[in-house]
N, C-alpha and C positions, 0 to 999 in steps of 0.2 A: 712417576712410577718408581717404586723402591728398587734398589739394586738386586740383581739375581743372587739368591743365597747359594754360594758355591758348595756348601756342605751338602746340598741336595742335588748336585750335578749328576750323580749316579742314577738318581730316580728319574731325572729328566731324560737321560740317555736311555734308560730302561723303557720309559714311555715311548720314546721315538722308535725304538726297536719293535715294540708291540704294535704301535699304530701303523708302522710301515708294512707290516705283514697282513693287515686287514684288507679284505677286498671291499670294493665299493658295492653297495647294494643298489637296488632299483631306485630307491628314494634318497640315496646319498651314502655317506660313510656309515658302516655298521659299527655298533659299540664293541669295545673290547670286552670279551666275555670271560667268565671264570675258566672255561676250558682253554682259552688262549693263555691266560696267566699260569694255569696249571702246567701246560705244555712248556711254557717258557722256563718255569722254575725247574721242571724235571730235566729238560734238555741242556740248560746252561749250568745247572748246579748252584745257581744264585738263590739264596734264601731270602725271602721277603717277610718282614714282620707284618702283623695285621694292620698297623697304622700306615705302613708303606703301601700296602694293597689298597687301603682306603684312599690314600692320597692319589694313587694312580687312577682309581675310579673317579675321583673328584676332577682330576685334570681332564680325563676323557669326557666326562659329563659337560664340562665347560666348553671343550672343543666342539662337541656335537651341538650344544646349544648355540654357539656362535655360528657354526656352519648353517644351522637351520634358519638363522635370521638374515643371512645374506642371500638375496635372490640371485639365481644363476641364469644369465641370459646368454644364449649361444648364437653366434651368427651361423647361418646355414652353409657357409662356404668352408671356413676353416675349422669350425667346431670349437674354437677357442672362446672361452667365456669373456663377455664384455666387462664383467666385474672382476674376474680373476683370470688374467691372461695365461696363467700356468695350467689351467684346467683345459685339457684338450678334447676329451670325449664325454663331456658332461651335458646331459639333457639336449642332445641333438634332436632337431625336428626334421623329419623326412617328408618332403613334399613331392608327390608324383603327379605328373601331368597326364591327363587322359588324352589319348591320341587317337 
């Protein structure tokens, strides 16, 4: 893997800020949308060039693609993913006994 390009560190931090504000959808993480980027730019005063926005979209598309390829298995006691121990409330299965 090539070394991280430190000149793009600000974009990586911007992506992290945008991604951390997105809610999980029913089927997993929601994509970062134009309205999210627009609000970010307006509220922070940070100006993003078209190529920077395109790069943020590309990073998010890669993230979503990778997340879609990893099956999430949750044990029904803790709700923690067997593949990803940091996922606590992902795809829980509720089983109720008829009594």
